C-alpha positions as CSV (number, residue, x, y, z in Angstrom):
1,M,-41.0,28.7,-55.3
2,V,-42.5,28.8,-51.9
3,R,-40.6,29.9,-48.8
4,K,-41.6,30.9,-45.3
5,V,-40.8,34.3,-43.9
6,S,-41.8,34.6,-40.2
7,D,-45.5,33.5,-40.3
8,V,-45.9,34.6,-43.9
9,V,-45.6,32.2,-46.9
10,L,-44.2,33.8,-50.0
11,I,-44.9,32.4,-53.5
12,Q,-42.3,34.0,-55.8
13,Q,-42.6,34.1,-59.5
14,P,-40.3,35.8,-62.0
15,S,-42.2,39.1,-62.3
16,R,-44.3,39.3,-59.1
17,M,-44.5,38.2,-55.5
18,S,-47.5,36.9,-53.5
19,A,-47.5,36.7,-49.8
20,I,-50.2,34.7,-48.0
21,S,-50.9,35.3,-44.4
22,S,-53.9,34.8,-42.1
23,T,-55.0,38.4,-42.8
24,L,-53.6,39.6,-46.1
25,E,-52.5,38.4,-49.5
26,V,-49.8,40.8,-50.8
27,G,-49.3,41.0,-54.5
28,E,-47.3,43.6,-56.4
29,L,-45.1,46.1,-54.6
30,I,-44.7,49.3,-56.5
31,L,-42.0,51.8,-55.7
32,Y,-42.3,55.4,-56.8
33,T,-38.7,56.6,-57.1
34,Y,-36.2,59.0,-58.6
35,F,-32.7,58.0,-59.4
36,R,-31.0,60.8,-57.4
37,S,-33.3,60.4,-54.4
38,Y,-31.2,59.2,-51.5
39,C,-34.3,58.3,-49.6
40,S,-35.4,56.1,-52.5
41,C,-32.0,54.5,-52.6
42,R,-32.6,53.2,-49.1
43,A,-35.7,51.4,-50.2
44,R,-34.2,50.1,-53.4
45,T,-31.2,48.7,-51.6
46,A,-33.3,47.1,-48.9
47,C,-35.4,45.3,-51.5
48,A,-32.2,44.2,-53.3
49,L,-30.8,42.7,-50.1
50,K,-34.1,41.0,-49.2
51,R,-34.6,39.8,-52.8
52,I,-38.0,41.4,-52.9
53,P,-39.3,42.1,-56.5
54,L,-40.4,45.6,-57.2
55,T,-42.2,47.4,-60.0
56,F,-40.7,50.8,-60.4
57,R,-42.6,54.0,-61.3
58,Y,-40.3,56.9,-62.0
59,V,-41.0,60.5,-60.8
60,N,-38.8,63.2,-62.2
61,L,-38.1,65.6,-59.3
62,I,-36.3,68.1,-61.5
63,K,-39.3,68.4,-63.8
64,G,-41.6,68.8,-60.7
65,E,-43.6,65.7,-61.4
66,Q,-43.9,65.0,-57.6
67,V,-46.0,68.1,-57.1
68,L,-48.4,67.6,-60.1
69,A,-51.9,66.5,-59.5
70,P,-51.6,62.9,-60.8
71,Y,-49.0,62.2,-58.1
72,I,-50.2,64.4,-55.3
73,D,-53.8,63.3,-55.6
74,A,-53.3,59.6,-56.4
75,V,-50.1,58.6,-54.7
76,N,-48.4,60.9,-52.1
77,P,-50.0,64.1,-50.8
78,N,-46.7,65.2,-49.4
79,G,-45.2,65.3,-52.9
80,T,-42.1,63.3,-52.1
81,V,-40.4,60.1,-53.0
82,P,-40.2,57.2,-52.3
83,T,-43.7,55.9,-52.0
84,L,-44.3,52.1,-51.6
85,V,-47.6,51.0,-52.9
86,V,-48.7,47.6,-51.5
87,N,-51.3,45.8,-53.6
88,D,-53.1,42.6,-52.6
89,A,-53.3,39.5,-54.8
90,S,-56.3,40.9,-56.7
91,G,-54.4,44.1,-57.6
92,K,-56.3,46.3,-55.1
93,T,-54.1,48.8,-53.2
94,V,-54.1,48.1,-49.5
95,A,-51.4,50.5,-48.3
96,K,-49.3,53.4,-49.5
97,I,-46.2,54.1,-47.4
98,T,-44.8,57.5,-48.0
99,Q,-41.7,57.8,-45.8
100,S,-38.5,55.9,-46.4
101,I,-37.9,54.8,-42.8
102,A,-41.4,53.6,-42.5
103,I,-40.8,51.6,-45.7
104,L,-37.7,50.1,-44.3
105,E,-39.5,49.1,-41.1
106,F,-42.3,47.6,-43.1
107,L,-39.9,45.5,-45.2
108,E,-38.0,44.4,-42.1
109,E,-41.2,43.4,-40.2
110,A,-42.8,41.7,-43.2
111,F,-39.7,39.8,-44.3
112,P,-37.6,39.6,-41.1
113,S,-35.8,36.3,-41.8
114,T,-34.8,37.3,-45.4
115,V,-31.5,39.1,-44.7
116,P,-32.4,40.6,-41.4
117,L,-31.5,44.3,-41.2
118,L,-31.8,44.6,-37.5
119,P,-30.0,42.7,-34.8
120,P,-31.9,39.9,-33.0
121,A,-34.9,41.1,-31.0
122,S,-33.2,39.9,-27.8
123,D,-30.3,42.4,-28.4
124,H,-32.1,45.6,-27.3
125,F,-28.9,47.7,-27.1
126,Q,-27.7,46.9,-30.6
127,R,-31.1,47.5,-32.1
128,A,-31.3,50.8,-30.3
129,K,-27.9,51.8,-31.7
130,V,-29.0,50.9,-35.2
131,R,-32.0,53.1,-34.8
132,E,-29.9,55.9,-33.3
133,L,-27.6,55.9,-36.4
134,V,-30.7,55.7,-38.7
135,D,-32.1,58.8,-37.0
136,I,-28.8,60.7,-37.3
137,I,-29.0,60.4,-41.0
138,A,-32.8,60.5,-41.5
139,C,-33.5,63.4,-39.0
140,D,-30.3,65.4,-38.9
141,V,-28.5,65.0,-42.2
142,Q,-31.1,64.4,-44.9
143,P,-34.0,66.8,-44.3
144,P,-31.9,70.0,-44.5
145,T,-30.3,68.8,-47.7
146,N,-33.4,67.7,-49.7
147,L,-34.4,69.3,-53.0
148,R,-37.2,71.3,-51.4
149,I,-34.9,72.9,-48.9
150,L,-32.1,73.4,-51.5
151,K,-34.5,75.5,-53.7
152,T,-35.1,77.8,-50.8
153,V,-31.3,78.0,-50.0
154,N,-30.6,79.0,-53.6
155,E,-33.3,81.6,-53.5
156,L,-31.7,83.1,-50.5
157,G,-28.4,83.4,-52.3
158,A,-26.4,80.5,-50.8
159,T,-24.8,77.7,-52.9
160,N,-25.5,74.1,-52.5
161,Q,-21.9,73.3,-51.8
162,V,-21.6,75.9,-48.9
163,W,-24.9,74.7,-47.5
164,F,-24.0,71.0,-47.5
165,Q,-20.6,71.6,-46.0
166,G,-22.0,73.6,-43.2
167,I,-25.0,71.4,-42.4
168,M,-23.5,67.9,-42.7
169,E,-20.4,68.1,-40.5
170,K,-21.9,68.0,-37.0
171,P,-24.2,65.0,-37.6
172,L,-21.5,63.1,-39.4
173,Q,-19.2,63.8,-36.5
174,A,-21.9,62.3,-34.2
175,Y,-22.2,59.2,-36.5
176,E,-18.4,58.9,-36.3
177,E,-18.4,58.9,-32.5
178,V,-21.1,56.3,-32.3
179,L,-19.2,54.0,-34.6
180,V,-16.3,54.0,-32.1
181,Q,-18.7,52.0,-29.8
182,T,-20.7,50.0,-32.4
183,A,-18.7,49.4,-35.6
184,G,-17.4,46.1,-36.8
185,K,-17.1,45.6,-40.5
186,Y,-20.2,47.7,-40.9
187,S,-22.0,50.4,-38.8
188,V,-23.2,48.0,-36.1
189,G,-21.2,44.8,-35.9
190,D,-20.4,42.6,-38.9
191,Q,-23.9,42.4,-40.4
192,I,-25.6,45.0,-42.7
193,T,-28.3,46.9,-40.9
194,L,-30.8,49.6,-41.6
195,A,-28.1,52.1,-40.5
196,D,-25.9,51.1,-43.4
197,L,-28.8,51.6,-45.9
198,C,-29.2,55.1,-44.7
199,L,-25.4,55.9,-44.5
200,A,-24.4,54.9,-48.0
201,P,-26.5,57.5,-50.0
202,A,-25.8,60.2,-47.4
203,I,-22.1,59.8,-47.9
204,E,-22.6,59.7,-51.7
205,N,-24.2,63.1,-51.3
206,A,-21.5,64.5,-49.0
207,V,-18.8,63.4,-51.4
208,R,-20.7,65.0,-54.3
209,W,-20.7,68.4,-52.5
210,E,-17.1,68.1,-51.4
211,V,-17.6,67.7,-47.7
212,D,-14.2,67.0,-46.1
213,M,-14.7,63.3,-45.3
214,S,-11.1,63.0,-44.0
215,K,-12.5,64.2,-40.7
216,F,-14.6,61.0,-40.4
217,P,-12.3,58.0,-40.9
218,N,-14.7,55.4,-39.3
219,V,-17.6,56.6,-41.4
220,M,-15.5,56.3,-44.6
221,R,-14.2,52.9,-43.6
222,V,-17.7,51.6,-43.3
223,F,-18.8,53.4,-46.4
224,D,-16.0,51.9,-48.4
225,A,-17.0,48.4,-47.2
226,I,-20.7,48.8,-48.1
227,R,-20.6,50.7,-51.3
228,V,-19.0,47.8,-53.3
229,L,-21.6,45.2,-52.2
230,P,-23.7,44.1,-55.2
231,E,-27.0,45.1,-53.6
232,F,-25.7,48.6,-52.8
233,V,-24.5,49.0,-56.3
234,Q,-27.8,47.8,-57.6
235,G,-29.6,50.4,-55.5
236,D,-27.4,53.4,-56.0
237,W,-28.3,56.3,-58.3
238,R,-25.9,55.3,-61.1
239,H,-27.7,52.1,-61.9
240,Q,-31.4,53.0,-62.2
241,E,-33.5,52.9,-65.4
242,D,-34.2,56.6,-65.1
243,T,-30.5,57.6,-64.6
244,P,-29.5,59.7,-67.6
245,E,-26.9,57.9,-69.7
246,A,-24.4,60.7,-69.3
247,L,-24.4,60.3,-65.5
248,R,-24.2,56.6,-65.2
249,S,-20.4,56.6,-64.6
250,G,-20.4,60.0,-63.0
251,T,-20.5,61.5,-59.5
């Protein structure tokens, strides 16, 4: 099947995707991921929404595979997931994208008309509000709660639950207040945006660590609307090939 996306022609086959443009032929997209990684969840969900085929490579963060030489040297020197490896049609790697928001922006720019995740380019205000909400999660919520920081928190004698509850409330309150201006069915209007892709896994994490979400009714209303969408279910941590069987129906 051939379809046009912006100025790119995509040739889709059951197991791979080829994109032909004037400058680059894109072949296989490989996502290095871990089932519990909330940043990886953003990328998985975006690709599910945009119907972009992925090849998955699983990195076990608990076992420390992300800091071993095979991953650090060959894939991501920062020792984190996700990493999106972009190969050309011959199989040669042409790019490695090692930050989840950069991955989301790449996917949106490369495939803008396949379920757009930003408002129209003419709507500067709404696009800015989407990015504002993305940054609240990506800059203020997620970094202090990632595995690398939690290990340090535990070494200093604090518990994950106390840390999460203390660190997440202020940025979630900020998100709540922005939603008063922007929300429709979802975070910004009635279409799924990049903000929703960032919100869903963050709230999964907040609920896991028993943050009092009753303080954020708008956030929870949006979360309840997006969490049941098939693409969000497909991308969430319960439904990955590397999810342990005992956790597939858990929290």
